[in-house]
C-alpha positions in Angstrom: 0.2 -0.5 0.1 1.6 3.5 -0.8 -0.5 5.9 1.7 1.8 9.0 2.4 2.0 10.1 5.8 0.3 12.6 8.0 3.4 15.0 8.4 3.9 15.7 4.7 1.7 17.4 3.5 1.7 21.5 3.7 -1.7 23.1 3.3 -1.8 26.3 1.2 -4.3 27.7 3.6 -4.3 31.1 1.6 -5.3 29.1 -1.6 -8.6 28.0 0.7 -8.9 30.9 2.2 -9.0 32.9 -1.2 -10.3 30.6 -4.1 -9.7 31.8 -7.7 -12.9 33.0 -9.5 -14.2 31.3 -12.1 -12.4 32.5 -14.9 -9.0 32.2 -13.3 -10.3 28.2 -12.9 -11.7 28.0 -16.1 -8.2 29.1 -17.6 -6.3 26.9 -15.2 -8.1 23.6 -16.8 -8.0 24.7 -20.8 -4.7 22.9 -21.6 -5.1 24.9 -25.5 -4.3 27.8 -22.7 -0.2 28.5 -22.3 0.5 26.1 -18.8 1.1 29.0 -16.4 -1.3 28.5 -13.7 -0.4 26.4 -10.6 -1.5 23.5 -12.0 -0.2 23.4 -15.4 3.1 25.4 -14.9 5.7 25.0 -17.6 8.0 21.8 -17.8 11.3 22.9 -17.3 13.2 19.7 -16.7 13.9 17.6 -19.8 14.8 14.0 -19.9 18.5 12.7 -20.1 18.2 9.3 -21.2 22.6 8.9 -21.1 22.9 9.3 -17.5 20.1 6.9 -16.7 20.8 5.7 -13.4 18.4 2.3 -13.6 18.8 0.1 -10.9 19.4 -3.5 -11.8 17.4 -5.7 -9.0 15.8 -8.9 -9.4 12.0 -9.5 -9.6 9.4 -10.4 -7.0 7.7 -13.3 -7.6 4.5 -13.4 -10.4 1.2 -15.7 -9.4 -1.5 -16.6 -11.9 -4.6 -18.3 -9.7 -6.6 -21.3 -11.4 -10.6 -20.0 -11.4 -10.8 -22.0 -8.1 -7.7 -20.7 -6.8 -9.2 -16.8 -7.4 -12.6 -17.8 -5.5 -11.0 -17.8 -1.6 -9.2 -14.7 -1.1 -7.4 -15.7 2.2 -6.7 -19.1 0.9 -5.1 -17.9 -1.8 -3.3 -15.6 -0.2 -2.6 -18.5 2.2 -1.5 -21.0 -0.2 1.5 -18.0 -1.8 3.0 -16.9 1.8 5.8 -19.3 2.0 7.0 -18.5 -1.3 6.1 -14.5 -1.4 6.7 -13.7 2.3 10.4 -14.3 1.7 10.1 -11.3 -1.0 8.5 -9.1 1.2 6.1 -8.3 -2.5 4.4 -10.0 -5.2 2.3 -9.6 -8.3 -0.8 -11.7 -8.5 -2.2 -11.4 -11.8 -6.3 -12.7 -11.9 -8.1 -14.9 -14.3 -8.5 -13.6 -17.7 -12.4 -13.4 -16.8 -11.8 -10.9 -14.1 -12.7 -7.9 -15.9 -14.5 -6.1 -12.7 -16.0 -2.6 -14.1 -14.3 0.7 -12.6 -17.2 2.7 -11.0 -14.7 6.4 -11.3 -15.4 5.8 -15.1 -19.2 7.0 -14.7 -19.4 10.5 -16.4 -20.5 12.1 -13.4 -17.2 11.0 -11.7 -14.8 11.1 -14.5 -16.0 15.0 -15.7 -17.4 16.4 -12.2 -16.0 14.9 -9.2 -12.4 16.6 -8.0 -9.8 15.5 -6.0 -6.9 16.9 -3.8 -3.4 16.4 -5.2 0.0 17.0 -3.8 2.6 19.0 -4.8 5.7 16.4 -4.9 9.8 17.7 -5.3 11.0 14.8 -7.2 14.6 16.0 -7.0 14.7 16.2 -3.4 12.8 13.0 -2.0 16.5 11.8 -1.0 19.3 14.8 -2.3 18.3 17.8 -0.1 19.7 19.5 3.0 18.0 19.2 6.9 15.1 22.1 7.2 17.4 23.4 10.4 19.5 25.0 7.2 16.4 24.8 4.9 12.9 26.4 6.5 9.7 24.6 4.7 6.1 26.1 4.6 4.4 24.7 8.1 2.6 21.6 7.8 -0.4 20.4 9.3 -1.3 16.4 9.4 -3.9 15.1 7.4 -4.8 12.4 9.9 -6.1 8.6 8.7 -10.3 9.0 9.9 -11.8 6.4 11.8 -15.4 6.5 10.9 -17.9 4.4 13.6 -20.8 3.0 12.4 -22.0 4.6 15.1 -20.0 7.9 14.1 -16.6 9.3 14.4 -14.0 7.9 16.2 -11.5 9.7 18.6 -9.0 7.6 18.3 -6.4 9.2 16.3 -3.8 6.9 14.3 -0.5 7.9 12.4 3.4 7.8 13.4 3.4 11.3 15.4 3.5 11.4 19.1 1.3 14.8 18.6 2.2 18.2 16.9 5.1 20.5 18.3 7.0 23.6 17.3 9.6 21.0 16.2 7.2 18.4 14.2 6.0 21.1 12.2 9.5 21.9 10.3 9.6 18.6 8.9 10.0 18.2 5.1 6.2 17.5 3.3 4.4 17.8 0.2 2.3 21.0 -0.5 -1.1 21.2 -1.1 -1.8 20.9 -4.9 -5.0 22.2 -7.0 -8.0 20.3 -7.0 -8.7 18.2 -10.6 -11.1 15.7 -12.1 -9.6 12.5 -13.3 -10.5 13.8 -17.2 -8.7 17.0 -16.6 -5.7 15.5 -14.5 -5.3 13.1 -17.3 -5.0 15.6 -19.8 -2.3 17.6 -17.5 -0.4 14.3 -16.6 -0.2 13.7 -20.8 0.8 17.4 -21.8 3.7 16.5 -18.5 4.9 13.4 -20.1 5.2 14.5 -23.6 7.0 18.0 -22.6 9.4 16.2 -20.6 10.6 13.6 -22.8 10.0 14.8 -26.3 9.0 12.1 -27.7 6.5 10.9 -30.7 6.2 7.2 -29.1 5.8 6.9 -25.4 9.5 5.9 -23.7 9.6 2.4 -22.3 9.1 1.2 -18.7 12.7 1.1 -18.3 13.6 3.9 -19.7 11.0 6.2 -17.7 12.7 4.3 -14.4 16.6 5.2 -15.6 15.4 8.8 -15.7 13.3 8.7 -12.4 16.4 7.4 -10.2 18.4 10.3 -12.3 16.0 12.8 -10.8 16.4 11.2 -7.3 19.9 10.8 -7.2 21.2 13.5 -9.3 19.3 15.6 -10.2 20.1 18.5 -12.9 16.5 20.9 -12.4 13.8 20.7 -10.5 11.1 18.2 -11.2 7.7 19.1 -9.2 4.9 16.7 -10.3 1.0 16.4 -8.4 0.0 12.8 -7.0 -3.4 12.6 -5.9 -2.7 9.7 -3.0 -4.8 9.2 -0.1 -7.9 9.5 -1.4 -10.7 9.1 1.2 -13.5 6.8 0.2 -15.7 10.2 0.7 -14.2 11.8 -2.1 -14.0 9.8 -5.4 -15.5 6.5 -3.8 -14.1 3.3 -4.0 -13.2 2.2 -8.0 -15.3 -1.0 -7.5 -18.9 -1.2 -6.7 -20.6 -2.6 -3.9 -22.5 -4.7 -2.4 -25.4 -2.9 -2.5 -24.6 -2.3 -6.2 -26.3 -6.1 -7.2 -26.3 -5.8 -10.6 -22.8 -6.1 -10.2 -23.1 -9.6 -9.9 -20.0 -11.5 -8.6 -17.7 -8.0 -8.8 -19.7 -6.7 -6.0 -19.6 -9.2 -3.7 -15.5 -10.8 -4.1 -13.3 -11.0 -1.6 -10.7 -9.4 -4.1 -13.4 -6.2 -4.3 -11.1 -4.5 -1.5 -13.9 -2.7 -0.1 -14.7 -6.5 1.4 -11.3 -7.8 1.6 -10.6 -6.2 5.2 -13.3 -8.1 6.6 -13.7 -11.5 5.1 -13.9 -14.5 7.5 -10.4 -15.0 8.8 -9.2 -11.0 9.0 -8.9 -10.5 12.5 -9.6 -7.2 10.9 -13.4 -7.9 10.7 -13.4 -7.1 14.6 -12.8 -3.7 14.1 -15.4 -1.9 14.9 -14.6 0.8 13.2 -14.1 2.1 9.6 -10.4 3.4 9.7 -9.4 5.2 6.0 -7.0 3.7 4.4 -6.6 0.4 6.9 -10.5 -1.3 6.3 -11.6 1.6 3.7 -10.0 1.6 0.6 -7.8 4.9 -0.2 -7.4 5.7 -4.1 -4.4 6.9 -6.0 -4.6 9.1 -9.0 -0.6 9.0 -10.4 1.1 11.2 -12.9 4.9 10.3 -14.4 7.1 10.6 -11.6 4.1 10.4 -8.6 5.9 8.5 -6.4 5.6 6.5 -2.7 8.2 6.6 -0.7 9.8 3.9 1.9 7.7 2.8 4.3 5.9 -0.2 6.3 2.1 -0.6 6.8 0.5 0.7 9.7 0.6 -2.5 12.8 2.9 -4.0 9.9 -0.5 -5.5 8.2 -0.4 -7.0 4.7 -1.8 -4.8 1.9 -3.4 -5.3 -1.4 -3.5 -3.1 -4.2 -5.2 -3.0 -7.3 -4.5 -1.5 -10.4 -7.5 -0.4 -12.1 -6.6 1.4 -15.1 -3.4 3.7 -17.4 0.4 3.0 -17.2 2.3 0.7 -14.8 3.2 1.2 -11.4 7.0 0.2 -11.0 7.2 -0.9 -7.2 10.4 -2.1 -4.9 10.0 -4.6 -2.1 12.1 -5.6 0.6 11.1 -8.2 2.9 10.0 -8.3 6.7 13.1 -9.9 7.8 15.3 -7.4 6.1 13.4 -4.6 7.8 16.2 -3.5 10.0 18.7 -3.9 7.4 17.1 -1.4 5.3 16.9 1.3 8.7 20.3 0.5 9.2 21.2 1.4 5.5 19.2 4.8 4.7 20.5 6.0 8.2 24.0 5.4 6.6 23.9 7.1 4.0 21.3 10.3 5.2 22.7 10.8 8.3 22.1 14.6 8.4 18.2 13.7 7.6 17.7 11.2 10.7 19.8 13.5 12.6 17.1 15.7 12.6 14.6 13.1 12.4 15.3 10.0 13.7 11.7 8.7 12.8 12.6 9.8 9.2 11.0 6.5 7.5 7.3 7.3 9.5 6.8 10.7 7.2 7.1 8.6 3.8 9.0 11.3 2.3 12.4 9.6 1.6 13.4 7.6 -1.5 16.6 5.7 -1.8 18.0 4.0 -4.4 17.5 0.0 -4.5 20.8 -0.3 -5.6 22.2 1.0 -3.1 20.3 -0.7 -0.7 21.4 -3.9 -2.3 25.2 -3.4 -1.7 24.6 -2.9 1.6 23.0 -6.4 2.1 19.3 -5.8 1.7 17.7 -8.0 -0.3 15.5 -5.6 -2.8 13.0 -7.2 -5.2 10.8 -4.9 -8.3 7.6 -5.4 -9.4 6.1 -3.7 -12.6 2.4 -3.6 -11.9 0.1 -3.3 -15.1 -3.8 -2.1 -14.8 -5.5 -5.4 -13.5 -3.2 -6.7 -11.3 -3.1 -6.9 -7.8 0.4 -6.4 -5.7 0.6 -7.7 -2.2 2.7 -6.6 0.4 3.7 -8.7 3.7 4.2 -7.5 7.3 6.9 -5.3 7.9 8.0 -5.3 4.3 9.2 -2.2 3.5 7.8 -1.3 -0.2 8.6 1.7 -2.6 7.9 2.8 -6.0 6.9 5.6 -8.8 3.7 5.6 -11.3 5.1 5.9 -14.9 2.2 7.7 -16.2 -1.6 8.6 -15.8 -3.2 6.1 -13.7 -5.6 4.9 -11.2 -4.8 2.3 -8.2 -6.5 1.3 -5.1 -5.1 -0.4 -1.9 -6.6 -1.7 1.7 -5.0 -3.2 4.3 -6.1 -7.3 5.3 -5.1 -9.0 8.5 -4.6 -13.1 8.4 -4.5 -14.8 11.2 -0.5 -15.2 10.8 -0.2 -11.8 10.9 -1.2 -12.2 14.5 2.7 -12.1 16.0 3.7 -9.5 13.6 1.0 -7.2 14.9 2.1 -8.1 18.6 5.7 -7.3 17.2 4.3 -3.7 16.2 2.6 -2.5 18.8 5.7 -3.0 21.1 8.1 -1.7 18.8 5.0 1.6 19.1 5.4 1.7 22.4 9.3 1.6 22.8 9.0 4.4 20.2 6.0 5.9 22.0 4.4 6.5 18.9 -0.1 5.8 18.4 -1.7 3.0 17.4 -4.2 2.7 14.5 -6.2 -0.2 16.0 -6.1 -2.0 19.2 -4.0 -5.0 18.6 -5.4 -7.0 22.0 -8.9 -6.5 21.3 -8.4 -7.7 17.8 -6.4 -10.9 18.9 -9.6 -11.3 21.5 -12.5 -11.2 19.1 -10.6 -14.0 17.2 -10.0 -16.0 20.1 -13.6 -16.0 20.2 -14.7 -16.7 17.1 -12.5 -19.3 17.1 -14.2 -20.8 20.7 -17.9 -20.4 18.6 -15.9 -22.3 15.7 -15.2 -25.3 18.0 -17.5 -25.5 20.0 -21.0 -25.5 17.9 -20.1 -28.6 16.3 -19.6 -30.6 20.0 -23.6 -29.5 20.0 -25.1 -29.4 16.1 -26.1 -32.3 14.8 -25.6 -30.2 11.5 -22.2 -31.2 9.3 -20.7 -27.8 8.2 -19.0 -26.6 5.3 -15.4 -25.0 5.8 -14.5 -24.0 9.4 -12.5 -21.2 9.0 -11.3 -20.5 12.3 -11.0 -24.0 13.3 -8.2 -24.3 11.6 -5.8 -22.0 13.3 -6.4 -24.1 16.3 -4.5 -26.5 18.5 -1.7 -26.7 20.4 0.3 -25.4 17.7 -2.1 -23.1 15.7 -1.0 -19.9 15.2 -4.2 -18.4 17.0 -3.5 -20.2 19.7 0.6 -19.2 19.7 -0.4 -15.6 19.5 -2.7 -15.8 22.9 -0.2 -18.2 24.6 2.4 -15.5 23.5 0.3 -12.2 24.5 -0.4 -14.5 28.2 3.3 -14.5 28.4 3.7 -10.9 28.3 1.0 -10.3 30.4 2.2 -12.6 33.1 6.2 -11.0 32.8 4.5 -7.6 33.6 2.3 -8.1 36.4 5.2 -10.0 37.9 7.4 -7.3 37.3 4.4 -5.1 39.4 4.0 -7.9 42.5 7.6 -8.1 42.7 7.6 -4.2 43.4 4.4 -3.6 45.1 0.9 -4.8 46.5 -1.1 -3.5 43.9 -5.0 -4.5 44.1 -6.2 -6.2 40.7 -9.3 -4.9 40.0 -11.5 -6.8 37.0 -12.3 -4.2 34.3 -15.4 -3.2 33.3 -16.8 -4.5 30.4 -16.9 -1.4 28.3 -14.2 0.4 30.1 -12.6 1.5 26.3 -15.9 1.0 24.3 -16.9 4.5 24.6 -13.0 6.3 24.6 -9.4 6.0 23.5 -7.6 4.1 25.9 -3.3 4.3 25.8 -0.8 4.6 28.2 -0.2 8.0 29.1 4.2 7.8 29.1 4.3 5.6 25.4 0.9 5.0 24.0 0.8 1.4 24.1 -3.6 0.3 24.1 -5.5 -0.5 27.1 -8.0 -3.2 25.9 -6.5 -6.4 27.9 -5.3 -4.4 31.7 -4.3 -1.4 32.8 -2.9 0.6 36.5 -4.6 3.1 37.6 -4.8 5.3 40.9 -7.7 7.7 42.7 -6.1 10.7 42.1 -6.2 10.9 38.4 -9.5 8.6 37.5 -9.2 9.3 34.2 -5.7 8.4 33.4 -4.0 4.9 33.1 -0.9 3.3 32.2 0.4 0.0 31.0 1.6 -2.1 33.4 5.4 -1.1 32.3 4.9 1.8 33.0 3.0 1.7 36.0 5.2 3.6 38.0 5.5 6.7 35.8 2.0 7.4 36.6 1.8 9.2 39.9 4.0 8.7 42.8 1.3 8.0 45.5 1.2 5.5 47.8 0.5 1.3 46.5 -2.7 1.5 48.5 -4.4 4.5 46.1 -3.2 2.5 43.4 -4.8 -0.8 41.0 -4.6 -2.8 38.2 -7.5 -3.1 35.8 -7.4 -6.5 34.0 -9.8 -7.6 31.6 -8.9 -11.1 32.7 -7.3 -12.7 35.7 -4.2 -15.2 33.8 -6.0 -18.2 35.3 -8.8 -16.9 33.1 -6.5 -16.5 29.6 -4.7 -19.6 30.4 -8.3 -21.3 30.4 -8.3 -19.9 26.9 -5.7 -21.0 25.5 -6.6 -24.4 26.6 -10.0 -24.1 24.9 -7.9 -23.4 22.0 -6.2 -26.4 22.3 -9.4 -27.9 22.2 -9.9 -28.9 26.3 -14.1 -29.3 26.8 -14.1 -28.7 29.7 -12.3 -25.0 29.1 -13.9 -25.3 25.5 -17.5 -25.0 27.4 -16.3 -22.6 29.9 -15.7 -19.9 27.2 -18.5 -20.7 24.7 -20.6 -19.4 27.8 -18.6 -16.3 27.9 -18.7 -15.6 24.5 -22.5 -16.5 24.3 -23.4 -14.0 27.4 -23.9 -16.3 30.5 -21.5 -15.7 32.8 -20.4 -19.2 35.0 -20.5 -18.5 39.0 -16.8 -17.7 40.6 -16.9 -21.1 42.3 -17.4 -23.1 39.2 -14.8 -21.6 36.9 -12.7 -25.1 37.2 -15.8 -27.0 37.3 -17.7 -26.8 33.7 -20.6 -29.1 35.1 -22.0 -26.1 37.1 -23.4 -23.3 35.6 -25.3 -20.7 36.3 -28.6 -20.9 34.8 -29.5 -17.7 33.5 -32.4 -19.3 30.9 -34.9 -17.2 32.5 -33.3 -14.0 33.1 -32.8 -14.0 29.4 -36.5 -15.2 28.0 -38.6 -12.9 30.5 -40.1 -10.0 28.7 -38.4 -10.4 25.3 -41.2 -11.7 23.7 -42.7 -9.0 21.2 -46.2 -9.8 20.3 -46.0 -8.2 16.9 -48.6 -10.0 15.5 -52.6 -10.1 15.8 -53.1 -13.7 17.2 -56.4 -15.1 18.1 -54.8 -18.0 20.6 -56.2 -17.5 24.0 -53.1 -18.1 25.3 -51.1 -16.0 23.4 -53.2 -13.4 24.1 -52.9 -14.1 27.5 -49.5 -13.3 27.2 -49.9 -9.8 25.1 -51.6 -9.1 28.2 -48.8 -10.1 30.6 -45.9 -8.1 28.8 -48.0 -5.1 28.2 -48.6 -4.6 31.5 -45.2 -4.7 32.2 -44.2 -2.1 29.6 -42.4 -4.7 27.3 -44.5 -4.9 24.3 -43.1 -3.1 21.5 -45.4 -2.3 18.8 -44.6 -2.1 15.1 -46.0 -2.5 11.4 -46.9 -6.0 10.8 -45.2 -7.9 8.5 -46.5 -11.3 6.6 -44.1 -14.4 8.0 -44.2 -17.7 6.5 -42.4 -19.9 8.4 -41.6 -23.2 6.4 -40.6 -26.5 9.2 -37.9 -28.8 7.4 -36.8 -30.6 10.5 -39.3 -30.9 13.7 -36.4 -32.5 15.9 -36.8 -33.9 19.1 -38.0 -33.3 22.6 -35.5 -33.5 25.5 -37.3 -33.2 28.8 -35.2 -30.8 30.6 -36.9 -27.8 32.2 -34.5 -25.6 29.4 -36.6 -27.1 27.1 -39.7 -25.5 27.3 -41.1 -22.1 28.4 -44.7 -21.1 29.0 -45.1 -20.0 25.6 -43.4 -22.5 23.3 -41.6 -25.9 23.3 -37.7 -25.7 22.2 -37.3 -29.3 20.3 -34.0 -30.3 20.0 -32.9 -30.2 16.2 -35.9 -28.3 15.2 -35.1 -26.6 12.1 -37.0 -23.8 9.6 -37.0 -21.6 6.8 -38.4 -18.0 6.7 -38.0 -15.3 4.3 -36.6 -11.7 5.8 -34.3 -8.5 5.0 -30.6 -9.7 3.9 -28.3 -8.6 6.3 -26.1 -7.8 3.7 -28.2 -6.3 1.1 -31.8 -5.0 2.9 -33.5 -4.2 0.1 -33.3 -8.1 -0.8 -35.7 -10.8 1.0 -33.6 -13.5 1.5 -33.6 -16.9 3.1 -32.7 -17.9 6.9 -32.0 -20.9 9.0 -33.3 -21.1 12.2 -32.0 -23.6 14.5 -32.2 -25.6 18.2 -29.1 -27.1 19.2 -28.4 -28.8 22.5 -25.7 -27.0 24.6 -25.5 -28.8 27.1 -26.0 -27.8 30.8 -27.5 -24.4 29.4 -30.1 -26.2 27.4 -31.0 -25.4 24.4 -29.1 -22.9 21.7 -30.7 -21.0 19.1 -29.0 -20.4 15.8 -30.3 -18.4 12.5 -28.0 -18.5 9.5 -28.4 -16.2 6.2 -28.7 -19.8 3.7 -26.8 -17.9 0.9 -24.2 -16.7 3.1 -23.6 -19.6 5.4 -21.0 -17.3 7.4 -23.4 -14.6 8.3 -24.7 -16.6 11.6 -26.5 -15.3 14.9 -26.0 -17.5 18.3 -28.1 -16.6 21.7 -29.8 -18.7 24.4 -33.0 -17.0 23.6 -35.0 -17.1 20.3 -36.0 -13.4 20.8 -32.3 -12.1 21.2 -30.8 -14.6 18.3 -33.7 -12.4 16.2 -33.1 -8.9 17.8 -29.1 -9.7 16.5 -30.2 -9.9 13.1 -32.8 -7.3 13.1 -30.3 -4.8 14.8 -27.5 -6.2 11.9 -30.1 -5.4 9.4 -30.7 -1.6 10.2 -26.7 -1.1 11.1 -26.2 -2.0 7.2 -29.3 0.2 6.1 -27.8 2.9 8.2 -24.3 2.0 6.4 -26.2 2.2 3.4 -28.3 5.1 3.4 -30.9 3.4 3.2 -33.7 4.2 5.3 -35.2 2.5 8.4 -38.4 0.9 8.4 -40.9 1.3 11.1 -41.3 -3.0 10.6 -37.8 -2.7 11.7 -38.7 -1.4 15.6 -39.1 -4.8 16.7 -39.8 -8.8 15.8 -40.9 -12.3 17.2 -38.1 -14.2 17.8 -41.1 -17.5 18.5 -42.9 -15.9 15.5 -39.9 -16.1 13.5 -38.8 -19.6 14.3 -42.4 -21.1 13.9 -42.8 -21.4 17.4 -46.1 -19.3 16.5 -47.5 -21.3 13.8 -50.5 -22.8 14.6 -49.4 -26.3 12.2 -46.4 -25.9 13.9 -47.3 -25.7 17.2 -49.8 -28.8 17.0 -46.9 -30.8 15.6 -44.6 -30.6 18.4 -46.9 -30.1 20.8 -48.0 -34.2 19.4 -44.6 -34.7 20.5 -45.3 -34.7 24.3 -48.4 -36.6 24.6 -48.1 -36.9 28.0 -47.8 -33.6 28.9 -43.7 -34.0 30.7 -43.2 -30.6 30.0 -45.0 -29.2 32.4 -44.3 -25.2 32.4 -45.4 -25.3 28.7 -48.5 -27.4 29.1 -49.7 -25.8 32.6 -50.0 -22.4 31.3 -51.9 -23.7 28.1 -54.4 -25.8 30.4 -54.9 -22.7 32.5 -55.5 -20.4 29.1 -57.5 -22.7 27.6 -59.9 -23.2 30.5 -60.1 -19.4 30.5 -61.4 -19.5 27.1 -63.2 -23.1 26.1 -62.7 -24.0 22.5 -61.6 -21.0 21.1 -58.4 -22.3 20.0 -59.9 -25.0 18.1 -62.6 -22.9 16.1 -60.4 -20.1 15.6 -57.0 -22.1 14.6 -57.3 -25.9 13.8 -55.6 -26.7 10.5 -56.9 -29.8 8.4 -53.9 -32.1 7.2 -50.7 -33.3 8.6 -47.5 -32.1 9.5 -44.5 -34.5 10.1 -47.2 -37.5 10.1 -49.1 -35.6 12.6 -52.6 -35.8 12.2 -53.6 -31.5 12.8 -57.7 -32.0 13.3 
């Protein structure tokens, strides 16, 4: 990914405060006029082919997946990783049938939507004096935008630890003019023709040789424009999104960069906020010589870049194993720049010839990316490059499970460098662990054979996820042990929502505090990480404490659960599903607090007109307690698939319904991925052991969209909430019928024919709670049920008369 840093942009404030009048603007965009405007300055520098400085480095590997391999994006990345990661970078050529339409070519965007640019002085990317010797305009940071689905998030990102007078003197790129794609293409063609003075377009190798001559041995100033780090709100994505259902496979494919970060198997799927440039793709509109300088991705993430259209991009990559060697080599050759700015490589404004790196023993590889091709970079793999002419690319990050070890190393490094984070690594790590627990536990309570189980493959004693949790546990144990040797700080259980509504980071090093935090009574809103507990304040030990999300015993139990120990797996499955074990039974999975009644009470939302008298009784009961939500009615037709069989325990019914083990039904409802469509959902009842029934709802066309709960009502409320969230994200109106939903109705437990068939499974009325309530209701309104609701025929062999 080729994003530029926060600190490199020098805003042209005067242009914003004093915009040019329309006449000037018209002249500015007219290429027939003399190119004297700021955006069309005269091209003075010229190509010097005899002084070319083209680096000679080996090419990175190129992969061409088959149609079958191309279907699963993360599986393919995992397949080529052993071959490609030693290079730090690779090129992927999709099957010839992969030709996604580019929405940027729509006339309304191409001709009428403007985007901002930056002015890059190419001859200063490597050969420049420190800013102490030559002052530059003060810079203002462009921040990575972190947009929550509920609004903006306060978490800050990037490489700096805040602004300061010193930080504002860093070398950066000035803001350029705004262009449409049509205007930018016109100027890019003008520049290239004027610079090379050739009738035929120069080759990639000729452009490459001239580019590095400018960088290493400049004779003239060479300034170009680059539309880099363009957020989604500017031009939008080059790919169509899932809401564009008429775009078929391209809108839903994992190779669509809008979908990639949150694919099942990417731990970024557990990040709630839409972090621009990380989870939401950025666009890059380039021209000849526009550059992306040496850098690694935030948190050492993978990146995937797609070339939408235009001339090639030339990349250089260094494997993660050589990252330190590259840093040492650049410090050796650019000592003045690094002395002035030790974190120079965080700023993404310094280019360096790959040939010199190669001479210093750094492994460097080259990629030429053409339209329709992908470039994949690997964790902590430095990369850089430039554009050969007008083009447009798009990039985003992704985090397969193998990234977790690299991500942990990144946050430890950030802490040492006092550098802010973009993500809560521990939140992603625990999110992956929770999902894996469900994936391991579900087959043990389900009679349904699952298709591919993505998360299970990362578990076991040698699984990547198990090892990541184990490594994090080791760090936490060591740091708590160090605190324990110096004091008797109290350990306090952290509130579940400790960092839900506000950013929690160490006041000393910005380490994320999702898992643990040191605090003191003297500063209730300020916390430190375990390593900087003593730096927080000088108060007495009795006033200080350590917040922990989980005890060390609980984290050890989580490791055992991921290794497949059933006792621990049951404990963690109950945590993930929202039912807590009692303290005395933490180590005894045979005892679980029975929360069934508590969860079920008042959870029924009757939004249909039922003529069944015992349901009228329920309606009256709920409405008097103020827990009935009125909403618009919508037709529900539930198709029974499997009636299941009865379990005679008190959790397997309540006074309103019986829950057969293995019961399965199908019903249509709004699609959680595209609420403009109605789709089939499969509702199922599993045996969760001592917890009784576990209810699951699955979107039939997308089996990874699953919702679990110990309450049928809660299960469908989760579906409804997801539909509402998706509608909000897509800008769709929230219909009044979305106000509430009836879980029993959606499962089919209120459909008269299904009710009668289930009742027939219990002719001796062993499920006492249900039958007692039914008999009481019927005695209050004799024969009403039969006269109003009986249906002729049979269901699963049961005579409904």
